[in-house]
C-alpha positions as CSV (number, residue, x, y, z in Angstrom):
1,M,-38.5,-62.1,-10.2
2,T,-36.0,-59.3,-10.7
3,I,-32.5,-60.3,-11.8
4,P,-29.9,-57.9,-10.6
5,V,-27.7,-56.4,-13.2
6,A,-24.1,-55.8,-12.4
7,P,-23.2,-52.2,-12.7
8,S,-21.4,-51.4,-15.9
9,E,-17.8,-50.4,-16.0
10,E,-18.8,-47.0,-17.1
11,N,-21.0,-46.4,-14.1
12,T,-18.4,-47.6,-11.6
13,A,-15.4,-45.7,-13.0
14,P,-14.4,-42.6,-10.9
15,R,-15.6,-39.3,-12.4
16,R,-12.8,-37.2,-13.7
17,P,-12.8,-33.4,-13.0
18,A,-13.8,-31.4,-16.0
19,P,-11.0,-29.6,-17.9
20,R,-12.7,-26.3,-17.3
21,A,-12.6,-26.7,-13.5
22,I,-8.9,-27.9,-13.6
23,A,-7.8,-25.0,-15.8
24,G,-9.7,-22.5,-13.6
25,L,-7.8,-23.8,-10.5
26,V,-4.5,-23.7,-12.3
27,L,-5.2,-20.1,-13.3
28,I,-5.9,-19.0,-9.7
29,A,-2.8,-20.9,-8.5
30,L,-0.6,-19.2,-11.0
31,A,-2.0,-15.8,-10.2
32,V,-1.6,-16.4,-6.4
33,T,2.1,-17.3,-7.0
34,L,2.7,-14.3,-9.3
35,Y,1.1,-11.8,-7.0
36,A,2.7,-13.3,-3.9
37,F,6.2,-12.8,-5.4
38,T,5.4,-9.2,-6.3
39,L,3.2,-8.2,-3.4
40,D,3.8,-4.8,-2.0
41,N,5.7,-4.8,1.3
42,G,7.1,-1.3,1.7
43,L,6.3,2.4,1.2
44,Q,7.9,5.2,-0.7
45,P,8.2,8.5,1.1
46,Y,5.6,10.3,-1.1
47,E,3.0,7.6,-0.4
48,L,2.8,8.6,3.3
49,H,1.7,12.1,2.3
50,G,-1.7,11.0,1.0
51,G,-3.6,9.2,-1.7
52,D,-5.9,6.2,-1.9
53,L,-3.1,3.7,-1.0
54,I,-2.3,5.1,2.4
55,T,-5.9,6.2,3.1
56,H,-7.2,2.6,2.6
57,Q,-4.5,1.3,4.9
58,Y,-5.5,3.6,7.8
59,A,-9.2,2.9,7.1
60,Q,-8.8,-0.9,7.1
61,V,-6.6,-1.0,10.2
62,Q,-8.5,1.5,12.3
63,A,-12.1,1.0,10.9
64,R,-12.2,4.6,9.9
65,P,-14.0,6.0,6.8
66,S,-11.9,5.9,3.7
67,N,-11.9,8.7,1.2
68,A,-15.4,9.9,0.1
69,P,-17.9,8.4,0.0
70,G,-16.2,6.1,2.6
71,Y,-16.3,2.7,0.9
72,P,-18.1,1.3,3.9
73,L,-18.5,-2.4,2.9
74,Y,-15.1,-2.6,1.3
75,T,-13.5,-1.0,4.4
76,M,-15.3,-3.2,6.9
77,G,-14.3,-6.2,4.8
78,G,-10.7,-5.0,4.8
79,W,-10.8,-4.5,8.6
80,L,-12.0,-8.1,9.1
81,W,-9.4,-9.4,6.7
82,F,-6.5,-7.5,8.3
83,H,-7.3,-8.3,11.9
84,A,-8.1,-11.9,11.2
85,I,-4.7,-12.5,9.5
86,R,-2.8,-10.5,12.2
87,A,-4.6,-12.6,14.9
88,G,-3.4,-15.7,13.0
89,Y,0.2,-14.4,13.2
90,A,-0.2,-13.7,16.9
91,A,-1.5,-17.2,17.5
92,A,1.5,-18.6,15.6
93,G,3.8,-16.6,17.9
94,A,4.8,-14.0,15.3
95,S,4.6,-10.5,16.8
96,H,4.4,-7.3,14.8
97,P,4.1,-8.7,11.2
98,N,4.6,-6.2,8.4
99,P,1.1,-4.8,7.8
100,I,1.7,-3.8,4.2
101,P,1.5,-7.2,2.5
102,I,-1.4,-8.2,4.7
103,L,-3.3,-5.1,3.6
104,S,-2.2,-5.5,0.0
105,S,-3.3,-9.1,0.0
106,Y,-6.9,-7.9,0.4
107,S,-6.6,-6.3,-3.1
108,T,-5.1,-9.6,-4.2
109,L,-8.2,-11.4,-2.9
110,W,-10.5,-9.3,-5.1
111,A,-8.1,-9.7,-8.1
112,L,-8.4,-13.4,-7.8
113,I,-12.2,-13.2,-7.7
114,A,-12.1,-11.0,-10.8
115,L,-9.9,-13.4,-12.7
116,W,-12.1,-16.3,-11.7
117,L,-15.2,-14.4,-12.9
118,L,-13.6,-13.4,-16.2
119,Y,-12.6,-17.0,-16.8
120,Q,-16.1,-18.3,-16.0
121,L,-17.7,-15.6,-18.2
122,I,-15.6,-16.5,-21.3
123,C,-16.4,-20.1,-20.7
124,E,-20.1,-19.3,-20.4
125,I,-20.3,-17.2,-23.6
126,T,-18.4,-19.7,-25.6
127,G,-20.3,-22.8,-24.3
128,S,-22.5,-24.8,-26.6
129,T,-24.2,-28.2,-26.9
130,R,-21.0,-29.4,-28.7
131,S,-18.8,-28.1,-25.9
132,P,-20.7,-27.5,-22.6
133,D,-17.5,-26.4,-20.8
134,G,-17.0,-23.6,-23.3
135,N,-13.7,-22.7,-24.8
136,W,-11.7,-23.1,-21.6
137,Q,-8.4,-22.9,-23.4
138,A,-9.1,-19.4,-24.7
139,A,-10.7,-18.4,-21.4
140,F,-7.6,-19.5,-19.6
141,L,-5.2,-17.6,-21.8
142,L,-7.3,-14.4,-22.0
143,S,-7.7,-14.4,-18.2
144,S,-3.9,-15.0,-17.8
145,F,-3.3,-12.1,-20.2
146,F,-5.5,-9.8,-18.1
147,A,-3.7,-10.9,-14.9
148,V,-0.4,-9.5,-16.2
149,T,-1.7,-6.2,-17.7
150,Y,0.1,-3.4,-16.0
151,F,-2.7,-1.6,-14.1
152,F,-4.5,-4.7,-12.9
153,W,-1.3,-6.4,-11.8
154,Y,-0.2,-3.3,-9.9
155,Y,-3.5,-2.8,-8.2
156,A,-3.8,-6.5,-7.4
157,T,-0.6,-6.2,-5.3
158,T,-1.0,-2.8,-3.6
159,T,-3.5,-1.4,-1.2
160,E,-6.0,0.0,-3.7
161,Q,-9.7,-0.6,-4.3
162,Y,-9.6,-1.0,-8.1
163,S,-9.4,-4.8,-8.3
164,S,-12.6,-5.0,-6.3
165,A,-14.3,-2.7,-8.8
166,V,-13.3,-5.0,-11.6
167,A,-14.6,-8.0,-9.6
168,Q,-17.9,-6.3,-9.0
169,T,-18.3,-5.3,-12.6
170,L,-17.6,-8.8,-13.8
171,G,-19.9,-10.2,-11.1
172,I,-22.8,-8.1,-12.4
173,V,-22.3,-9.4,-16.0
174,Y,-21.9,-13.0,-14.9
175,L,-25.0,-12.8,-12.7
176,Y,-26.9,-11.3,-15.5
177,I,-26.0,-14.2,-17.8
178,R,-27.2,-16.6,-15.1
179,W,-30.4,-14.7,-14.6
180,E,-31.0,-14.7,-18.4
181,Q,-31.0,-18.5,-18.4
182,Q,-34.0,-18.3,-16.0
183,P,-35.6,-14.8,-16.5
184,D,-38.4,-15.7,-14.0
185,N,-36.0,-16.5,-11.2
186,M,-36.7,-13.8,-8.6
187,R,-33.9,-14.8,-6.4
188,R,-31.3,-14.2,-9.1
189,L,-33.0,-10.9,-10.0
190,F,-32.8,-9.6,-6.5
191,L,-29.2,-10.7,-6.2
192,L,-28.4,-8.9,-9.4
193,A,-30.1,-5.8,-8.1
194,F,-28.2,-6.0,-4.8
195,L,-24.9,-6.3,-6.7
196,C,-25.8,-3.3,-8.8
197,G,-26.8,-1.3,-5.7
198,L,-23.5,-2.2,-4.1
199,S,-21.8,0.3,-6.3
200,L,-23.5,3.1,-4.3
201,A,-21.6,1.9,-1.2
202,H,-18.4,1.2,-3.0
203,M,-16.9,2.7,-6.2
204,L,-19.6,4.9,-7.8
205,T,-18.3,4.6,-11.3
206,V,-19.1,0.8,-11.2
207,A,-22.7,2.1,-11.6
208,L,-22.0,3.0,-15.2
209,I,-22.9,-0.5,-16.1
210,V,-26.2,-0.4,-14.2
211,P,-28.3,1.5,-16.9
212,P,-27.4,-1.0,-19.6
213,I,-28.1,-3.9,-17.3
214,V,-31.5,-2.5,-16.3
215,A,-32.4,-2.0,-20.0
216,A,-31.3,-5.5,-20.8
217,V,-33.4,-7.0,-18.0
218,L,-36.5,-5.2,-19.1
219,W,-35.9,-6.0,-22.7
220,R,-35.5,-9.7,-21.8
221,N,-38.5,-9.8,-19.5
222,P,-40.8,-6.7,-19.9
223,K,-43.4,-8.3,-17.7
224,L,-41.3,-7.4,-14.6
225,L,-42.5,-3.7,-14.8
226,R,-46.0,-5.0,-14.0
227,D,-44.8,-7.2,-11.2
228,V,-45.0,-5.2,-8.0
229,R,-43.0,-7.8,-6.1
230,A,-40.2,-7.7,-8.7
231,V,-40.1,-3.9,-8.7
232,L,-40.2,-3.4,-5.0
233,G,-37.9,-6.3,-4.3
234,S,-35.3,-5.0,-6.7
235,I,-35.5,-1.5,-5.3
236,L,-35.1,-2.8,-1.8
237,A,-32.2,-5.1,-2.8
238,A,-30.4,-2.2,-4.5
239,A,-30.9,0.1,-1.6
240,L,-29.8,-2.5,1.0
241,P,-26.1,-1.7,0.8
242,L,-26.8,1.9,1.8
243,I,-27.4,0.7,5.3
244,S,-23.6,0.3,5.6
245,Y,-23.3,4.1,5.6
246,A,-24.4,4.0,9.2
247,Y,-20.8,2.8,9.9
248,V,-19.4,6.0,8.3
249,Y,-21.7,8.2,10.5
250,I,-20.9,6.3,13.7
251,R,-17.2,6.4,13.2
252,G,-17.3,10.1,12.3
253,A,-19.2,10.8,15.4
254,Q,-16.8,8.8,17.6
255,R,-13.7,10.3,16.1
256,P,-14.1,13.9,14.9
257,E,-10.4,14.1,14.1
258,W,-11.0,11.6,11.2
259,R,-13.4,13.9,9.4
260,G,-10.6,15.7,7.5
261,A,-10.2,19.4,6.8
262,G,-13.2,21.6,7.4
263,E,-15.6,22.9,10.0
264,W,-19.0,21.3,10.6
265,D,-21.6,22.2,13.2
266,T,-22.9,18.6,13.6
267,T,-21.9,15.1,12.7
268,L,-24.8,15.0,10.3
269,S,-23.7,18.1,8.3
270,W,-20.2,16.5,8.0
271,F,-21.7,13.1,7.0
272,L,-23.9,14.6,4.3
273,T,-21.0,16.6,2.8
274,F,-18.7,13.5,3.0
275,V,-21.0,11.0,1.4
276,S,-22.1,13.4,-1.4
277,T,-18.4,13.5,-2.5
278,A,-18.4,17.3,-2.8
279,Q,-14.8,17.4,-3.9
280,G,-15.2,14.6,-6.4
281,R,-18.2,16.3,-7.9
282,E,-16.3,19.5,-8.4
283,E,-13.5,17.6,-10.2
284,L,-16.0,15.8,-12.4
285,L,-17.4,18.9,-13.9
286,W,-17.2,18.8,-17.7
287,G,-14.3,20.6,-19.1
288,F,-11.9,19.7,-16.3
289,E,-8.5,20.5,-17.9
290,P,-10.1,21.0,-21.3
291,G,-6.9,21.7,-23.0
292,R,-5.4,18.2,-22.2
293,S,-5.2,15.8,-25.1
294,F,-7.8,13.0,-24.8
295,F,-6.9,10.6,-27.6
296,G,-3.2,11.2,-27.4
297,N,-2.6,10.3,-23.7
298,G,-6.0,9.5,-22.3
299,F,-8.3,6.6,-21.9
300,P,-8.3,5.1,-25.4
301,Q,-4.5,5.2,-25.8
302,L,-3.9,3.5,-22.5
303,I,-6.1,0.6,-23.5
304,V,-4.2,0.3,-26.8
305,D,-0.9,0.3,-24.9
306,E,-2.1,-2.4,-22.5
307,L,-4.1,-4.7,-24.8
308,G,-2.4,-4.1,-28.1
309,W,-4.2,-3.6,-31.4
310,I,-4.8,-7.3,-32.0
311,L,-6.8,-8.0,-28.8
312,L,-8.5,-4.5,-28.9
313,I,-9.9,-5.0,-32.4
314,A,-10.7,-8.6,-31.8
315,G,-12.5,-7.7,-28.6
316,I,-14.5,-4.8,-30.0
317,A,-15.5,-6.9,-33.1
318,G,-16.1,-10.0,-31.0
319,I,-18.7,-8.3,-28.8
320,A,-21.0,-8.2,-31.9
321,A,-20.9,-12.0,-32.0
322,L,-22.4,-12.3,-28.5
323,K,-26.1,-12.9,-28.1
324,R,-28.3,-9.9,-27.6
325,P,-28.8,-8.1,-25.3
326,L,-25.4,-9.1,-23.8
327,S,-23.6,-7.4,-26.7
328,H,-25.7,-4.3,-26.1
329,I,-24.7,-4.3,-22.4
330,L,-21.0,-4.4,-23.2
331,Y,-21.1,-1.9,-26.0
332,S,-23.2,0.6,-24.0
333,T,-21.0,0.2,-20.9
334,L,-17.8,0.9,-22.9
335,G,-19.6,3.8,-24.5
336,L,-20.4,5.3,-21.1
337,Y,-16.8,4.7,-20.0
338,I,-15.6,6.7,-23.0
339,V,-18.0,9.6,-22.4
340,F,-17.0,9.7,-18.8
341,A,-13.3,9.6,-19.5
342,W,-13.7,12.3,-22.2
343,A,-15.6,14.6,-19.9
344,Y,-13.2,14.0,-17.1
345,R,-10.2,14.4,-19.5
346,Y,-7.1,13.1,-17.7
347,G,-8.5,12.8,-14.2
348,N,-8.9,9.7,-12.1
349,W,-9.4,7.4,-15.2
350,F,-8.3,4.3,-13.2
351,Q,-11.9,4.0,-12.1
352,V,-13.0,3.5,-15.7
353,I,-10.1,1.9,-17.5
354,L,-9.7,-1.3,-15.3
355,P,-13.2,-2.7,-15.8
356,A,-13.0,-1.9,-19.5
357,Y,-10.2,-4.3,-20.1
358,P,-12.0,-7.5,-19.1
359,L,-15.2,-6.5,-21.0
360,I,-13.1,-6.2,-24.1
361,L,-11.5,-9.5,-23.5
362,V,-14.9,-11.1,-23.2
363,G,-15.5,-10.0,-26.7
364,A,-12.1,-11.3,-27.7
365,G,-13.1,-14.7,-26.3
366,A,-16.2,-14.7,-28.6
367,A,-14.1,-13.7,-31.6
368,I,-11.6,-16.6,-30.9
369,E,-14.5,-19.0,-30.6
370,R,-15.9,-17.9,-34.0
371,I,-12.5,-18.2,-35.7
372,Q,-12.0,-21.7,-34.3
373,N,-15.5,-22.8,-35.3
374,S,-15.1,-21.5,-38.8
375,A,-12.1,-23.9,-39.2
376,V,-14.3,-27.0,-38.8
377,K,-17.5,-25.9,-40.5
378,G,-18.4,-26.4,-44.1
379,R,-15.8,-29.2,-44.8
380,P,-17.0,-32.6,-45.9
381,Q,-15.9,-35.5,-43.7
382,A,-13.9,-37.1,-46.6
383,R,-11.9,-33.9,-47.2
384,S,-11.3,-33.3,-43.5
385,N,-9.5,-36.6,-43.2
386,I,-6.9,-35.7,-45.8
387,P,-3.6,-35.1,-43.9
388,G,-2.9,-31.7,-45.5
389,N,-6.4,-30.5,-44.7
390,R,-6.2,-31.8,-41.1
391,L,-2.9,-29.9,-40.6
392,W,-4.5,-26.7,-42.1
393,R,-7.5,-27.1,-39.9
394,S,-5.4,-27.6,-36.8
395,A,-3.3,-24.6,-37.6
396,R,-6.4,-22.4,-38.0
397,Q,-7.8,-23.7,-34.7
398,N,-4.6,-23.2,-32.7
399,A,-3.4,-20.0,-34.3
400,P,-5.4,-17.7,-32.0
401,L,-4.1,-19.6,-28.9
402,I,-0.5,-19.3,-30.1
403,V,-1.0,-15.6,-30.6
404,L,-2.4,-15.3,-27.1
405,I,0.6,-17.1,-25.7
406,A,2.9,-14.6,-27.5
407,L,0.8,-11.7,-26.2
408,I,1.1,-12.9,-22.6
409,A,4.9,-13.1,-23.0
410,W,4.9,-9.6,-24.4
411,R,2.8,-8.3,-21.6
412,V,4.8,-9.9,-18.9
413,D,8.0,-8.5,-20.4
414,A,6.4,-5.0,-20.5
415,S,4.8,-5.0,-17.1
416,L,7.2,-6.8,-14.8
417,P,10.0,-4.2,-14.6
418,T,7.7,-1.6,-13.3
419,T,4.9,-3.6,-11.7
420,G,6.6,-5.6,-9.0
421,S,6.0,-3.8,-5.7
422,R,8.0,-6.2,-3.4
423,N,11.4,-5.2,-2.0
424,R,11.6,-2.0,-4.1
425,P,14.9,-0.1,-3.4
426,Q,12.8,3.1,-3.1
427,D,10.7,1.8,-0.3
428,T,12.6,3.8,2.4
429,A,9.7,5.8,3.9
430,L,9.8,3.9,7.2
431,D,13.5,3.2,7.7
432,R,14.5,6.3,9.6
433,A,11.4,6.2,11.7
434,A,12.1,2.6,12.6
435,L,15.5,3.6,14.0
436,L,13.8,6.5,15.9
437,I,11.5,4.3,17.9
438,D,13.8,1.4,18.3
439,Q,15.2,3.1,21.4
440,P,14.3,3.1,25.1
441,L,11.9,6.0,24.9
442,P,9.8,6.3,28.1
443,Q,6.3,4.9,28.0
444,G,3.8,7.3,26.5
445,S,6.4,9.8,25.3
446,A,5.4,12.8,23.3
447,L,7.3,13.1,20.0
448,F,7.9,15.9,17.6
449,A,9.6,15.5,14.2
450,S,9.7,16.8,10.7
451,V,6.8,16.1,8.4
452,D,8.3,13.0,6.8
453,D,9.5,11.6,10.0
454,A,6.2,12.4,11.8
455,L,4.1,10.6,9.1
456,A,6.4,7.6,9.3
457,L,6.3,7.5,13.1
458,Q,2.5,7.7,13.0
459,Y,2.4,4.8,10.6
460,L,4.7,2.6,12.7
461,T,2.8,3.4,16.0
462,Q,-0.7,3.3,14.6
463,I,-0.6,0.8,11.7
464,W,2.4,-1.4,12.4
465,S,1.6,-1.2,16.2
466,L,5.3,-0.7,17.1
467,R,5.3,1.3,20.3
468,P,1.6,2.2,20.1
469,D,2.1,4.1,23.4
470,L,4.1,6.8,21.7
471,R,2.3,10.0,20.6
472,V,3.4,12.1,17.6
473,L,2.4,15.7,18.1
474,S,2.1,18.8,16.0
475,S,4.1,21.9,17.2
476,R,0.9,23.4,18.7
477,K,0.1,20.3,20.7
478,A,3.8,19.8,21.6
479,D,3.7,23.3,23.0
480,Q,0.7,22.4,25.2
481,E,2.3,19.1,26.3
482,L,5.5,20.8,27.3
483,A,3.6,22.8,30.0
484,R,3.3,19.5,31.9
485,N,5.6,16.8,30.5
486,P,8.9,16.4,28.6
487,V,8.7,16.4,24.8
488,F,11.2,14.4,22.6
489,T,12.2,16.1,19.3
490,T,14.5,14.9,16.6
491,W,17.7,16.9,16.3
492,D,16.8,18.3,12.9
493,A,13.3,19.4,14.0
494,A,14.4,20.9,17.3
495,P,15.1,24.5,16.0
496,T,11.6,24.6,14.4
497,L,9.9,23.5,17.6
498,L,11.8,25.9,19.8
499,D,10.9,28.7,17.4
500,E,7.2,27.9,17.5
501,L,6.9,27.5,21.3
502,T,4.5,30.2,22.6
503,T,4.3,29.1,26.3
504,A,7.1,29.1,28.8
505,P,10.5,28.0,27.3
506,P,11.9,24.6,28.4
507,Q,14.0,24.5,31.5
508,A,16.6,22.6,29.6
509,V,17.3,20.8,26.3
510,E,19.2,17.5,26.8
511,A,20.5,15.0,24.4
512,F,18.8,11.6,24.8
513,S,20.5,9.8,21.8
514,P,22.1,10.7,18.5
515,D,18.5,11.0,17.2
516,W,16.5,12.6,20.0
517,L,16.7,15.6,22.2
518,I,14.5,16.1,25.3
519,L,12.8,19.4,26.0
520,V,12.4,19.5,29.8
521,P,9.4,21.4,31.1
522,A,10.0,24.4,33.4
523,S,7.9,22.7,36.0
524,A,10.2,19.7,36.3
525,T,12.0,19.5,39.6
526,A,13.6,16.0,39.6
527,D,15.2,13.6,37.2
528,A,12.1,11.4,37.3
529,D,10.0,14.4,36.2
530,R,12.5,15.3,33.5
531,G,12.4,11.9,32.0
532,T,16.2,11.8,31.4
533,L,16.6,8.1,32.2
534,A,20.0,9.1,33.8
535,T,21.4,10.0,30.4
536,T,23.6,12.7,32.1
537,E,25.6,10.0,33.9
538,P,28.5,8.3,32.1
539,A,29.0,4.5,32.3
540,E,32.8,4.9,32.3
541,Y,34.4,7.8,34.1
542,L,37.6,9.5,32.8
543,D,37.7,12.9,34.3
544,Y,40.1,13.9,31.5
545,P,40.9,17.7,31.8
546,L,41.3,19.4,28.4
547,R,41.5,23.0,29.6
548,D,40.5,25.0,32.6
549,G,36.8,24.6,32.9
550,V,36.5,21.8,30.3
551,T,36.7,18.1,31.4
552,L,35.7,14.9,29.6
553,A,33.9,13.4,32.5
554,G,33.3,10.0,30.8
555,Y,31.5,8.2,28.2
556,R,28.9,5.5,27.5
557,V,29.0,2.9,24.7
558,A,25.8,1.2,23.5
559,P,24.6,-0.7,20.4
560,S,22.9,1.5,17.9
561,P,19.2,0.8,17.2
562,R,18.7,-1.6,14.4
563,G,15.2,-0.6,13.3
564,E,13.8,-4.1,13.4
565,P,11.5,-5.5,12.2
566,V,11.2,-2.7,9.6
567,V,14.9,-2.5,8.6
568,A,15.7,-6.2,8.5
569,S,19.2,-5.8,6.9
570,A,20.6,-3.0,9.0
571,R,24.2,-3.6,10.1
572,A,25.0,-3.2,13.7
573,T,26.9,0.0,14.7
574,T,27.7,1.8,17.9
575,D,26.4,4.8,19.7
576,L,29.0,6.7,21.7
577,T,27.9,9.3,24.2
578,L,30.5,11.7,25.6
579,Y,29.9,13.6,28.8
580,W,31.5,17.1,29.2
581,R,31.7,18.9,32.4
582,L,31.7,22.7,31.8
583,E,32.6,25.0,34.7
584,E,31.4,28.0,32.8
585,A,28.4,26.3,31.3
586,Q,29.8,27.4,27.9
587,W,31.9,25.5,25.4
588,P,35.0,27.4,24.3
589,E,34.5,28.9,20.9
590,D,38.0,27.8,19.7
591,L,37.6,24.1,20.5
592,S,36.1,21.5,18.1
593,I,35.5,17.8,18.5
594,S,36.2,15.0,16.0
595,V,35.0,11.4,16.7
596,R,36.6,8.8,14.5
597,P,36.1,5.0,14.4
598,T,39.3,3.0,14.6
599,R,40.5,-0.5,14.0
600,D,43.6,-1.7,15.8
601,G,44.2,1.9,16.7
602,D,44.2,3.1,13.1
603,F,41.6,5.4,11.6
604,V,39.0,3.9,9.2
605,F,38.6,5.1,5.7
606,D,35.6,4.5,3.4
607,N,35.9,2.8,0.0
608,G,36.6,6.2,-1.7
609,G,39.6,6.8,0.6
610,A,37.8,9.5,2.8
611,L,38.3,9.4,6.5
612,L,35.3,8.3,8.5
613,Q,34.7,11.0,11.1
614,I,32.0,13.2,12.8
615,D,33.1,16.8,13.5
616,R,31.3,19.3,15.7
617,S,32.2,22.8,16.8
618,Q,30.6,22.1,20.2
619,P,28.9,19.2,22.1
620,A,25.6,18.1,20.5
621,G,26.1,20.8,17.8
622,G,25.1,23.5,20.3
623,L,21.5,22.2,20.4
624,T,21.4,21.4,24.1
625,R,20.8,23.8,26.9
626,P,21.9,22.2,30.2
627,A,20.0,22.9,33.3
628,V,22.0,24.9,35.8
629,T,21.2,23.5,39.2
630,G,24.4,24.2,41.1
631,G,27.9,23.0,40.3
632,A,29.3,22.5,36.8
633,P,26.7,21.1,34.4
634,I,27.4,18.0,32.4
635,V,26.5,18.1,28.8
636,S,25.6,14.9,26.9
637,D,27.2,14.6,23.4
638,P,26.0,11.5,21.6
639,Y,27.4,10.1,18.3
640,R,26.5,7.3,16.0
641,L,29.7,5.9,14.6
642,P,29.8,5.4,10.8
643,V,30.8,2.0,9.6
644,L,31.6,0.4,6.3
645,P,29.1,-2.1,4.8
646,A,29.8,-5.8,5.1
647,P,32.1,-7.6,4.6
648,E,34.3,-4.9,6.0
649,P,35.1,-5.6,9.7
650,L,33.5,-3.4,12.3
651,P,35.6,-0.9,14.1
652,D,36.9,-1.9,17.6
653,G,37.5,1.5,19.0
654,A,36.9,5.3,18.6
655,A,39.3,8.2,18.9
656,V,38.0,11.4,20.4
657,I,40.1,14.3,19.2
658,V,39.7,17.8,20.5
659,Y,41.4,20.4,18.3
660,A,41.9,24.1,17.9
661,P,42.8,26.4,15.0
662,S,46.4,27.4,14.6
663,A,48.6,29.2,12.2
664,D,49.3,25.9,10.3
665,G,45.6,25.0,10.3
666,F,44.6,22.9,13.3
667,T,46.4,21.6,16.4
668,D,45.3,18.6,18.3
669,I,44.7,19.4,22.0
670,A,44.0,15.9,23.0
671,R,43.3,12.4,21.7
672,I,41.3,9.9,23.9
673,D,41.0,6.4,22.6
674,I,37.9,4.4,23.7
675,A,37.4,0.7,23.3
676,L,34.0,0.0,21.8
677,D,33.6,-3.3,23.6
678,S,33.1,-1.4,26.8
679,Q,29.4,-1.6,27.7
């Protein structure tokens, strides 16, 4: 007969989560909070002109190849990430969310993976039978320190690929450690080979760690060279990521305009040139900028500036405390980084410097573990119980952690002022373009603008998906378009476009708004063809004669564009369009126009005491060319009234003053007051 035994209290008590797991979750939660509050959500004007940041944004939104060699897997992952999140916004009823933080959060995802791997790595290399969880306190603090180093923090919150390179490098080291625990595990070996081969379809400099890894694997298990299954399986696993380059070829064949500058006879010739990174190989030649200082401003000095001498020395020395061949892997990889950076001088060292930081911090974790272990070894139990000795032992054990806390505070103070990418005052690249398209432009309109405006308009239409029907054209394509359809041009770009037209000149140039002019094609025969949207008709008629042949026919008042959702804080102002009837189709040379906002009939002055006004020597600054179709032409003359920032009240009227030169200076010919509440 078996007598049942009641379960012990120990067996029935709920199992508590391990401190290592809790600390890891806290680390990720803190990093998510920090990066969310500093996540990039705007663009500076220069960023639209090129570089990895803007290239990755276009690639991930449009599924187009990124810069060479195309980052196929990274880009396809970013495409899925972006469109899945934007679909979530749409399902929640939020239209046109800002794409920049969505795209930047893809970098944040990889940064969080990198931090988690670094934390787990330090816990693994400091684990023992005495402490299976490893030194999770040191791992937590070292990972937190790395999270707030300048470059990693910056690239974790902007649209760059470097945080993914760090994650991949740490993933290779972590997977190697797991394989070393079971060197006959073919599954882990093939996964390690796949992760190493992934660098061939991602950031090529990640492959600098591959030779040390291969050497370590063969040193640990030399029998693998005689195992055909292991050799062929590893080669196939490493080559598997190369299949992703089919995406680069297919997208290049579908969209030749995405191939970049150059001429290629076939898609294949372009593809081979692109994936071979011809430009990058030219830049990587030894002796690139040979006169530039390497140790003064290059790779080593940047690490010193980021880590400080304490962690740098502790990390380099601590690597020696790691078990072989892991110590050889880290030393060899850092050595290859230094050789690469030296040959490259001061080129794109970001590829190298970011993975170097966490590898050094892994060594620092080993050094801290050795320091703390030395505090408790070699002391008889009787002496360790003496209060003074216990205090000394506790101080020696906790001193490294206290130093780490101080270093984290130092690094946050040094990084935060220049690292935060959220709501930067200089993020003005899209503001003007947002105003330009927040207007009733006809469906499918062709637009021409200056380079900065054109780049911003392309971003808003193609990436932000605001008015995706609009087309931004070069002057050559605008010339071709004008043969059939109207072309809208910004006022400042109009002289350039008119000078570069090689086909028939436009029939007319009409003012559409204070921002846009319309070039009407010579073939247009009706208002519908001309796309004027009846802008030549005033809403309020005045028929105010100023001089023989010059009449203010009327005006139109409308709210100015706000630029939403790009310019969320823009203050409402007013667009006032005057309509002049000219009997001679010419504005008198001696007359000028001044439009001034008023409040209770009085002129408005800015905070410096200057009169707010817009002065022109002729309607629309002489940029318009009215179409003469019989009768006196009407010329549109639009103004955007200046206003003071809040909390100053908005103007309630505008004064239109026509004046002429006189012996005493100027003489007012007429003043016409217009109420701005007239719609």
